[in-house]
Structure formats: structure tokens, C-alpha cells
N, C-alpha and C positions, 0 to 999 in steps of 0.2 A: 504494500500500500504506500510506503514512503517514496518509492520511485515513480509514483503515479503522475507527478507533475512533468509533463513533457516540455520540450523547448517552446512549443507553441503556447502552452499554458503560461510559461514564465513570461513570454512576450506580452500575452494578454494581460497578465497581472500588472505589468509595468504601465500599461495604458488604461486599464479599466479597474484595477484595484485587487488587493489580496482577497477580499471577501468573495469575489466571483470565483476564484480558484477554490476557496474553502467550500463554497456552496456546491460546486461541481464535484469536489472530492467526497463530500458527505453524500451526495446523490449516488455516486458510484459505489460508495461503501454500503449504502442501503440496498442497491441492486445486488451487490455481491452477497449480501446476507438475506436474500430472498424477499426484500421489500417489493411490493407490487405497484405497478403504475407510478413509478417514481418520476416526479417532475420538479424542476427548479424554476422558480418564477422570479424574474428581475423586476422589483418594485421601485427601483430608485427614482424613476421619473414620476411616480404616482403618489408617494407619501414621504413623510420625513421621519417616521418612527422605526422603520426597518428597511433594509435594502433588498433582502431576498427571503422568499419562502421556499423551503424544501418540503415537499409533500409526498408521503408514501402510504400505501395501504398495507395493513398487517393482517395476518390470518387468524391470530388469536391473542389473548392477553399475554401468554408466555412468549410469543413471537415479538410482541411489542416490547416486553421487558428485555429480551435479547438484543433488539435493535437499539434500545436506549443504552444498554451497557456498551455496545460497540461505539456509539456516538461519544459517550463519556470517555472511553479509552482513547479514541481518536483525539478528542479535545485535550485530554491530559498529556498525551504524547507531544502535542504541538503548543502547549502552554496557552490554550484558548480558554478563556473564562466562560463558564456557563453562568449566565446572569440569573436564570431561573428555570427550574424544571418542577413539574408537579410532584409533590412529596406526600400529600395526604390522599389516602385511598378514598375513592368515591366511584359511583357508577359511571360517571363521565370519564374518569381516568381509564376505565376498561375499554372505552370506545375511542378516546382521543387524548393523546398526550402531546403537549407542546414543550419543546426544549428551546429556550431563548438564549441565543448567543449575542444578543444586542443587535447586530446588523443582519443576523440570519435567524429566522424563526423556523424550527423544524417541527412539522406536524406529522405525527404517526397516528393513523386513523384506521378504524375498521371500515370495511366496505359500506356498512350501514351508515356510519357517521359521515363518511366522505360523500355519499350520495345525498344525504340530508342537508349538509352544510354547503356543499358545492363551492368550495373555495376558488377553484379554477374559474367558475362562472362569475363569481363576485369580483374577481380580479382579471376578467377577460381582456382588459385593455393592456395588461402587462405582457411583456415578452417572456416566452419560455426559453430556457437555455438548453442547448444541446448537451447531452450527457456523453 
């Protein structure tokens, strides 16, 4: 995973920012660990409170926990601060978990929650990033 940044990615980061690379790397990490329908959405031109959403569907609560663990390990290895992640158990936490990195918000959602909240439709004016 550490050698995932290609020369093209490094050039892109110089012109578009490190957060783009991080969002793309997290997206690939989620795909690698069986996240479904992973998408990275560039929100920089649409709001001021975050730059990217990374959205992935999960197959179960255990799968969600596994993906969350992978994200935390990824962030720890790169000294990326996790601003906030849900820590209190609730019925919503079993359907949708948000991991906030400040400029990147990662959404791990069940198919049911994803189809109900339709984040991609809500942010349809945003550009999606190629993975």
C-alpha cells in the first residue's frame, strides 16, 4: 500500500493538493478490502467544511468494523489525524459510520442507508475522482 503513490499521483498532489492523493489512496484501500461501490467525490468547489467525501458500501457490521480498522491503521501509519469517528454504539452506527479527517469525510454505509440517504445524488454537482 505504501508504494501506491505513482509518479502521476505525486505530480497531481503538487498541483491539486495532498488531500486528493489521500482520498484516492483511502478509496483504493476500501476497494482492496472489499468495500463496494467505492466513490471519491471532490467537494472543494461546492463547500468550505470538507474537501472530499469517500463513500463505500459495506456488507455487514463486522465488515464495517474491519474497514474502519484499516482506515485507522492507514491514518496512523501516515500521521493523519482522525478528527472524529463515531464511538458510541447506536442503531445508526450499524448502518452508517463517518470517519472525519477534517478535509476528507469517509462514509461507510450499508446498502440500505446508502440508498436512503443518496449522498451521491445530494452532491451530484460534485466531480467524482477516478480510482
